[in-house]
Structure formats: C-alpha cells, structure tokens
N, C-alpha and C positions, 0 to 999 in steps of 0.2 A: 489404597483406595482405588476401586475400579475406574476405568476410563470414563464409563457412562456417568458414574456418580460425580467424578471430577467436573465433567461438563456441566452437570446440573448445579453444582456448587458455584462454579464461575458465573453461570447465568443468573443465579440468585444474587450474587455479589454485584454483578453488573446492573441488575434491576434496582437494587437498593441505591447504588450510586446515582443512576439516572433519576430515580425518584427524588433523591435529595437535591439534585441539580434543579429539577423542575420546581421543587418546593421553594428553594431559594429564589428562583426566578419569579415565583408568584408573589414574593414580598415586594417586587418592583411594581409601582403604580401602573406602569404600562401593561403589565400582565394581568393585574386585577381587573382592568377594563377591557380585556380581550374580547373581540367581536368575531364570531365565526363567519358571519356574513362577509366581513372585510377579507378574511382569509380566502374564502371561496372566490371573491371578486378578484383578488390578486393572482390566483391560479388560473381562473377562467379567462382573465383578460390578458394573459401572457401573449406576446407576439409570436405567432407560429413560425415566421420566417427565421427569426433568431434562434428559436429552439431547433429548427431543422439544421441550421449551420452547426449548432453545438452537438447535434446528433452525429453529424459527419466527423466532427472533431473527436468525439468519443471513440468511434471506430478507428480513427487515425492513430489514437494513442496505443491501441493494441498492435497495430501494424508496426509502429515505432518500437514498441517493446520487443516484438519478434526480431526486428533488425538488430536491436541491441544484444539480444541473446545470441544471435548469429555471430556478432563480433566476439562475445564472450567465449563461444564454443569453437571458433575458427582454429585456434592453436591445437585443439584436440581433434576436431572433426568438422568438415564443412556440412553443417546441418541444413535440412530442407527448410526454406522460409515458410512454406505452407504448414509443415508440422509445428514449427515454432509459433506461428500465428494461431493455429488451432489449439495448441497447448495453452496460450495466454487466455483465449476465450473460455475454454473448458475449465481452466484453473480458477479464473475469477468468477465464473458462473457457480462453481462449487462453493467458493467463499460466500457469495451472496445467499446461497441456499442453506449451507450447513455451518457457516461461521468459520472460525479460525482453523478447525480440523481440515478444511479444504485447501489450506496453504500448500500442502505437499502434492496436490494433484498436478500442478504445473511441472515441477521437476520430475515427478514420477512418470507422467505421461510421455514427456520428451525423452527421458532415459530409456523407456521401453521401446519407443518408436525408433530412436536413433542408435539403440544398442550402446549406450554410454553408461558407465558405472554411476549408480545413484549417489555415491560419495562425491564424485566430480560434480554432479548436478547440484548437490547441496552446497558445494563451494561456490558455484555460479549464483545460486539463490542468495547466499550470504553476501556475495559481492554486489549483487543487484541492490540489496537492502542498504549497503554502505553508500553506493552511488546516489540512491534516491534520498537518503537522509541528508547527505551533504548538500544536494541540490535544494532540498526543501528548506534547510536552515539558511542557505545563502539567499534564497528568495525572501525568507522572513526578514533577514538582516537588511536587504535592499529596500523592502517595503517600509521598515522602520526608519531607514535613513532618508529615503527620498519622498515618502508619503507623509504629509502632515496629518497625523492622527491626534484627535482631540476628544477623548471620551467626555461626555457631559456630566457623568456621575462619578462619585468616589468608587463605586463598585466597578465601573469600567476601567478606571485607572488601576485598580487592584488587579483586575483580570489581565490587563496588559502587562503588568509587572510579573504575574505568574507565567505568562507566555514567554516573557524574556528569560526568566529562569529556566523554563522548560527547554527553550531553544539552546541556552548555554549548556544544559546537561546533555541534550541530544548531540550537540556539536562535540562536546568533550568525549562522550562515549564512542561516537562514530570515529573520532580522530584516533582513539586508542585501537578501535577495531581495524581501521585502515592500516595503521602502523603494524599491527600484529599480522594482518594478511600479507602485507608487502614483505615483511621480514621472513615470514614462513615460505613465501614463494621464492624469494631471492636466495634463501638459505635452506631450501627444502631438504636437500640431502643431509646436511649436518644436523638440522633440527629433528628430522625423522630418526636419524641414528641416535641422537641424544635422548629423544623421547623413548625409544625402544630400550635403551640402557636403563632408564628409570624403571621400566616394567620388566626387568630381567627375570623376576620371579615367576612370570607367567610361563605356561607350557610352550614348547617350541611352536606348535601348531597355532596357538593363539597369537604368539608374537608375529608369526608370518602373516596371519590374517590382518592384524593391526597395522603392520608395515604396509601391506597392500592398500589398506584404507587410507593411510596418510599419504602415500604416493598418488593415489587417485584424487584425493582432496587437493594436493598440490597441483596436479594437472588441471583441475578445474579453475585454478587461479592463474593459468598460463598467460592470460591476456595482459597481466600486469607487466610482463617482460616483453610484450609485443607492442611496439610503439604505434603501429598502424591500428591494431585492434583497440589499444587503450584510447587513442584519439577518437576513433569511431564511437567507442562506448561513451566518452565524455560528451561528444556532440549530440548523440541520440538522447542522452539523459537531459541535456539542456532543451532540446526540441520537445521531449516528452513533458517536462514540467511547464514549458511555455504553453503547450496545448492544454494541460490540465487547468492552468490559470485562466486561459481564454474561455474554457467551458464555463467556469464559474462566472466570469465577467459577462458572457453572452446571456446566461440565465438571468443575472441581475438586470441587465439592460431590457430583457424581455418582460420582466415582472413590473418594472418602473416603480411607482408608489414610494419614491424616495431612494430606491436602490440604484436608479440611473446615475446618481452622483458618485457612486463608488467607482473609483478608478481601477485600471487594470492591476496596478500594484496593490490596491486595496483588496481586490479579489484574491491576489496571492496571499495576503495576510489572513484572509478568511480561510483560504485553503489550508494554511499552516495550522490554524486553530482547529479545523475539521480533522486534520491528520492526527493531532494530539488526542482527539476523541476516539481514534481507531482502536485504542486499547480496549474499549468496551464495544463488543460486536454481537448482535443477536442474529441467529440464523433466520434468514428470510425477511427481517425487518431492519437490519443495520443497528443503529443505536447512537453511540457517542458521536459518530461522524456528523449526523444531522444536528445533534445538540450543539456541537462545536460551531457549525455554520450559524445557527440561530443566535447563539451567545455572542459571537463576534459582531454580527450585524446590529444587534440590539444595544449591546453594552459599549462597543468600541466606535461604531459608525452611526449610532443614534438613530437607527431605522425603527419604525414602528413594529410592534410584535407580530402583527398579522402578515404583512408582506414579507418579513424576515422568515416566518414559519413557512409561508408559501414558497419562498425561494429554497429553503431547506428541503421541502418535499419534492420540488421540481428537480433539484440537483440529484436527489436520491433516485428519482425515476429515470433521469437522463443517464445516470451512471450504471444503474443495475438492469433496467428493462431491456435496452438494446443488446446488452451482453448476454442476458438470459435467453432472449429470442434467438440470437444467432447460435448460442450454445446448444439449444434444443435441436436446431437444424443440423449442427455438426454431430450431435449424438446420433441422430437418425442416419446420417451419412456414414458414420463410423460403426454403426451397429452396436452402440454402447448405451449405458444408462449412468446416471449419477452414482448409483450404488456400485456399478462395476468400476467406475473411476475411483471411488473411495477404496474399493478392494485392491485396485492397481497400486494406489498410493501406499496402502498398508503393506502390500507384498514387497514393494520397492524399499520401504522403510525398514522392514525386517531383513531384507537382503543387505542393506547398508549396515545394520546392526551386527549381522553375522560377520561382515568384513572386519568390524572393530574387535570382535571377540577373539 
C-alpha cells in the first residue's frame, strides 16, 4: 500500500473512532442539552492574564526540551542550543500541520544541522519517548493517589478504570523499552556482534552498513552511561511535565465555570487522558487529544460539557498556535518551508535506512 493511501486509511479510521466517541458522549444527558452560547461564553470570558502566563509556559516547554536534547547529545557532540530549540519548534509545527509524519522532522533537522548520524538521532528520539512516558505515567499515578477523584456516573467510573489499565500497559511497555535500551547501551559491543552473527547470510557490504547503524544507534544512547547527562535528562523531564501540567491548570483557572475547582494534580490527570488520545491525530486540527481533555473533565471531574469543550479548544489553541507562529518566523529566518522540512526528514530517513541495509 502506498504511503499516501496508508495516511488516508488511518485518517478514515481515526475519523470513525472520534465519531463513535462523540456518539457515545451524546448519550449523556449533559451533551443532549449542549448550549453553543454557553460554549462561546466560556471561551470569550477566559481570563487573558492567566492565558498569557500559560503562553509563556508553552514557549518554556520547547526551551526545556532543547536543553534535554543537549544533555542527550552531549556524549556524542556539544550541540548548539539554538539549533535544538529551532528543531523543537519546527518539528512540533510540522506535527500540528501534517500529523504523525511530521515526527521525523525534529531528529532529521538536528541531524542535518549538527552533522550527526540519523540513526543516533533516532535513538535519542526513542530515548525521549521513554523518558516522557515514564514521567506521564508517574504523574498519573500521583494524581490517582493524592487527588480525590469521584466520578458522578457509572460511565465516569468505567473511563477511570480504562485509564488505569492504559496507564499500566504504558508503564509495562515503557519498562521493557527502557530495560532493552539500557542493556543495548551497556552491552553495545557484544549485542552488536551477536546481532551481526544472526545475519551472517547477508553480503559483507550490507553487514558492514548494518554494523555502522547499530554502533551509531548505541552512540545515541550514550547518555545512559553518563551520570551527569542522565541526571540532567531526568531533571529536565520533571520540569517539562510540571510545565505541561501547569499549562492545563492555568487554562482551567482562566475558563472558570466549574473548572476552577480542578486542582493541579487534577490537571495532570486530564493531561494523561489527553495524551492517551494522541494515538488519533488529524493534520491541522488535532483530534483525540482534545477529545481526551473533554472526556476527562466531563466524566471524571463532573464539569459541564460547554466549559469542558471550551477548555479543550483553548488548550489546543495555546499548544499549537504559538508554536506555529514562531515556526513560521523560523522558516523565514532559515529560508525553508514545511515541504522542504518534510523533504529533509525523508532524505534523512532514507539515509538511516541505507545504513541498515
């Protein structure tokens, strides 16, 4: 199946899933009595001062991400903080515009700018995912333990149960991933040699290329053996997710209409639910992320549908619009376009594939 067709198939599947979610929500009396006027009032009445603070926090998250990538890359190369920051902005801008295919823009852009092998950058990207998932599940566990959550409906209790199962699955999968990455880094030489022996039947040239790929991938995990870098990566991850939770909390406080009673840990619980919805992502409009926010607020925190929807829309605006605005400025500064960025990502992906062959 061609790549373009695969994208349309996944979009269709995502659309069906989101339609089913909204259909089920409509069975709730709260949604049958939905008032568009109340929705507009919740958005228009949001406190601009709190939204401005959340805007600054959004930009701060990209700066913290850049610092964390600097820690990740330090064992390989002392990368420019500006390049790393620009890579975060351009990468997330691409995700907001084209969806999941934009994921490779960040590692590809940084690999090209810093002259680092794409295979090493893919290892860094995978390491970032592991750090973020562990932090997210830890935040979810803390929210469940310290935050008194009492859904008012059987549906809310059921959703909370599904979230617990999802959190356990994520934690288990990430635990296995972390163990695998640590073992590969600590035993990179022997595991690379063992892997190459398994593929002894490949031509010598292909084996040499595959070996270079595995060694570059191992170099990308060097921060695991660097205690200073590992500590810095952990600290920046904690700061990042504290900022992400604070953004949600500030938006809730700005909207009011029952959202003001949602605590900081409650905002973290909503963030976790939103993150579970990231599996479904529509280019330009998002998707499951906003549905996750609305679902958590209505079903778990018993917030009215209109202000919950208003909060979901405002969070999407606060997360995407500032990034896209700065991304456009950086594109002009770099003499690039989003199509060129996508071409860079494809070229670097092909280069990494060639390393494996």
